[in-house]
Residue frames as qw, qx, qy, qz and C-alpha x, y, z in Angstrom:
[[0.714, -0.329, -0.168, -0.595, 134.23, 84.39, 49.74],
 [0.076, -0.300, 0.874, -0.375, 134.52, 82.44, 52.99],
 [0.702, -0.197, -0.523, -0.441, 132.40, 79.33, 53.32],
 [0.270, -0.310, 0.722, -0.555, 131.27, 78.01, 56.68],
 [0.653, -0.086, -0.662, -0.358, 129.80, 74.53, 57.00],
 [0.442, -0.382, 0.537, -0.608, 128.01, 73.59, 60.19],
 [0.661, -0.048, -0.723, -0.197, 127.20, 70.11, 61.45],
 [0.258, 0.044, -0.813, 0.519, 126.14, 68.29, 64.60],
 [0.432, -0.129, 0.202, -0.870, 122.66, 69.57, 65.30],
 [0.401, -0.158, -0.876, -0.215, 119.61, 67.47, 65.99],
 [0.636, -0.551, -0.190, -0.506, 117.05, 66.48, 68.59],
 [0.397, 0.148, -0.754, 0.502, 118.07, 65.91, 72.20],
 [0.502, -0.661, -0.555, -0.045, 116.22, 65.50, 75.48],
 [0.225, -0.889, 0.149, -0.369, 116.45, 68.14, 78.20],
 [0.675, -0.630, 0.382, 0.024, 119.67, 67.68, 80.16],
 [0.901, 0.197, 0.263, 0.283, 121.41, 66.13, 77.18],
 [0.295, -0.652, 0.347, 0.606, 124.41, 67.26, 75.17],
 [0.732, 0.622, 0.234, 0.147, 125.29, 68.11, 71.60],
 [0.428, -0.501, 0.295, 0.692, 128.42, 69.31, 69.87],
 [0.540, 0.819, 0.165, -0.102, 128.21, 71.65, 66.90],
 [0.623, -0.211, 0.366, 0.658, 131.05, 71.98, 64.41],
 [0.381, 0.896, 0.089, -0.208, 131.83, 74.75, 61.94],
 [0.709, -0.073, 0.375, 0.593, 134.48, 74.25, 59.28],
 [0.178, 0.882, -0.011, -0.436, 135.78, 77.32, 57.48],
 [0.809, 0.499, 0.140, 0.277, 137.27, 77.50, 53.98],
 [0.197, 0.862, -0.274, 0.378, 139.62, 80.23, 55.19],
 [0.576, 0.108, -0.624, 0.517, 142.62, 79.59, 57.39],
 [0.491, -0.755, -0.433, 0.023, 141.44, 80.07, 60.94],
 [0.558, -0.335, -0.099, 0.752, 144.63, 82.02, 61.65],
 [0.153, 0.212, 0.297, 0.918, 143.36, 84.76, 59.30],
 [0.349, -0.647, -0.524, -0.431, 140.07, 85.20, 61.12],
 [0.002, -0.427, 0.434, -0.794, 139.95, 87.67, 64.00],
 [0.427, -0.059, 0.599, -0.675, 136.73, 86.46, 65.56],
 [0.403, -0.114, -0.810, -0.411, 134.53, 83.41, 65.12],
 [0.294, -0.045, 0.608, -0.736, 131.37, 82.62, 66.93],
 [0.090, -0.363, -0.911, -0.173, 127.94, 81.11, 67.24],
 [0.355, -0.009, 0.139, -0.925, 124.61, 82.89, 67.17],
 [0.063, 0.291, 0.954, 0.024, 121.14, 81.42, 67.41],
 [0.355, -0.035, -0.117, -0.927, 117.64, 82.37, 66.41],
 [0.205, 0.269, 0.900, -0.275, 114.53, 80.88, 67.93],
 [0.082, 0.557, 0.698, 0.444, 111.13, 81.14, 66.20],
 [0.123, -0.875, -0.345, -0.317, 109.76, 84.68, 66.27],
 [0.527, -0.777, 0.023, 0.343, 112.82, 85.96, 68.12],
 [0.295, 0.898, -0.323, -0.044, 115.82, 88.00, 67.08],
 [0.840, 0.247, -0.364, 0.318, 119.16, 86.39, 66.39],
 [0.467, -0.852, 0.200, -0.128, 121.30, 86.45, 69.54],
 [0.300, 0.633, -0.687, 0.194, 124.92, 85.91, 70.38],
 [0.934, -0.299, -0.188, -0.058, 125.77, 82.57, 71.99],
 [0.719, -0.536, 0.234, 0.376, 129.57, 82.50, 72.16],
 [0.515, 0.828, -0.216, 0.059, 132.67, 83.87, 70.44],
 [0.812, -0.359, 0.191, 0.419, 136.34, 82.98, 70.28],
 [0.185, 0.930, -0.220, -0.229, 139.02, 85.39, 69.14],
 [0.711, 0.560, -0.400, 0.147, 142.18, 84.74, 67.20],
 [0.082, 0.565, -0.664, 0.483, 144.04, 84.92, 70.48],
 [0.422, -0.132, -0.889, 0.121, 141.74, 82.39, 72.11],
 [0.168, 0.038, 0.477, -0.862, 139.67, 84.75, 74.24],
 [0.161, -0.391, -0.863, -0.275, 136.11, 83.49, 74.68],
 [0.293, -0.031, 0.271, -0.916, 132.85, 85.21, 75.54],
 [0.108, -0.314, -0.939, -0.089, 129.46, 83.73, 76.33],
 [0.406, -0.503, -0.253, -0.719, 125.88, 84.86, 76.65],
 [0.320, -0.348, 0.614, -0.632, 124.77, 84.80, 80.27],
 [0.851, 0.000, 0.088, -0.518, 122.12, 82.24, 79.43],
 [0.928, 0.238, -0.285, 0.005, 124.71, 79.63, 78.39],
 [0.081, 0.688, -0.619, 0.369, 127.60, 80.33, 80.76],
 [0.436, -0.346, 0.756, -0.344, 128.71, 77.21, 82.55],
 [0.805, 0.228, 0.497, -0.230, 126.84, 74.96, 80.11],
 [0.752, 0.648, 0.071, 0.096, 128.34, 75.75, 76.69],
 [0.515, -0.586, 0.371, 0.503, 131.99, 75.78, 75.66],
 [0.631, 0.771, -0.059, -0.067, 133.42, 77.21, 72.45],
 [0.541, -0.547, 0.523, 0.367, 136.77, 75.93, 71.26],
 [0.621, 0.702, -0.209, -0.278, 138.66, 75.39, 68.05],
 [0.840, -0.118, 0.405, 0.340, 141.00, 73.07, 66.22],
 [0.079, 0.797, -0.292, -0.523, 143.49, 75.19, 64.29],
 [0.265, -0.259, 0.835, 0.408, 144.79, 72.28, 62.24],
 [0.244, 0.412, 0.857, 0.192, 141.33, 71.59, 60.89],
 [0.075, -0.121, -0.175, -0.974, 140.17, 75.23, 60.58],
 [0.463, -0.471, -0.681, -0.315, 137.16, 74.30, 62.67],
 [0.191, -0.295, 0.494, -0.795, 135.40, 75.70, 65.69],
 [0.389, -0.297, -0.871, -0.042, 133.08, 73.80, 67.98],
 [0.408, -0.411, 0.205, -0.789, 130.30, 74.51, 70.42],
 [0.340, -0.108, -0.916, 0.185, 129.96, 71.91, 73.14],
 [0.464, -0.378, -0.024, -0.801, 126.48, 72.23, 74.63],
 [0.308, -0.097, -0.902, 0.285, 125.72, 70.46, 77.91],
 [0.026, 0.414, 0.682, -0.602, 122.72, 70.49, 80.23],
 [0.055, -0.190, -0.495, -0.846, 120.53, 71.55, 77.34],
 [0.231, 0.388, 0.594, -0.666, 117.19, 73.18, 78.05],
 [0.410, 0.628, 0.651, 0.114, 114.07, 73.54, 75.89],
 [0.098, 0.951, 0.085, -0.279, 114.81, 77.26, 75.63],
 [0.325, -0.516, 0.578, 0.542, 118.05, 76.41, 73.81],
 [0.578, 0.435, 0.666, 0.183, 115.94, 75.27, 70.87],
 [0.190, 0.847, -0.091, -0.489, 116.89, 77.40, 67.87],
 [0.807, 0.525, 0.016, 0.269, 118.70, 77.50, 64.57],
 [0.556, -0.678, 0.202, 0.437, 122.39, 77.95, 65.33],
 [0.592, 0.790, -0.021, 0.157, 124.62, 79.94, 62.98],
 [0.725, -0.292, 0.105, 0.616, 128.38, 80.00, 62.74],
 [0.275, 0.958, 0.069, 0.044, 130.00, 83.29, 61.80],
 [0.717, 0.004, 0.032, 0.696, 133.39, 84.55, 60.73],
 [0.230, -0.085, -0.044, 0.969, 133.99, 88.15, 61.83],
 [0.299, 0.595, 0.543, -0.512, 130.21, 88.60, 61.53],
 [0.249, 0.512, -0.399, -0.719, 130.83, 89.07, 57.81],
 [0.481, 0.141, -0.779, -0.377, 130.22, 85.51, 56.71],
 [0.640, -0.166, 0.470, -0.585, 127.57, 83.12, 57.98],
 [0.109, -0.035, 0.984, 0.138, 126.87, 79.45, 57.77],
 [0.351, -0.252, -0.637, -0.639, 123.57, 78.08, 56.53],
 [0.538, -0.341, 0.322, -0.700, 122.34, 77.40, 60.03],
 [0.424, 0.013, -0.906, -0.007, 121.67, 74.15, 61.83],
 [0.624, -0.507, -0.185, -0.565, 118.64, 73.16, 63.88],
 [0.207, 0.110, -0.841, 0.487, 118.96, 72.25, 67.55],
 [0.614, -0.427, -0.277, -0.604, 115.80, 71.00, 69.22],
 [0.083, 0.157, -0.831, 0.527, 115.63, 70.23, 72.94],
 [0.674, -0.159, -0.065, -0.718, 112.48, 68.35, 73.76],
 [0.345, -0.157, 0.894, -0.240, 111.25, 65.30, 75.59]]
């Protein structure tokens, strides 16, 4: 059983920044794909960004140029740097390992 622990969410004003972290109990070298999804109220869960074992990244069109996914192999942790946040980025953000394991979710609220 892989455990994923997210941190770093909270309330931020439009235009602000937040960094989410996701620590995995499994060696990150053994995970093919890690990523972030989000789910806003009354909406389906959607992909935000992924990073492969080889370092290839993908992003949803809505976050390209504003969000960056990266990882620290020594700490078995991935991050999501979110800049220029908009109210529509408000959601619960979930970390995933190969889409088989999920974190508990962390709230991000963008509001003035």
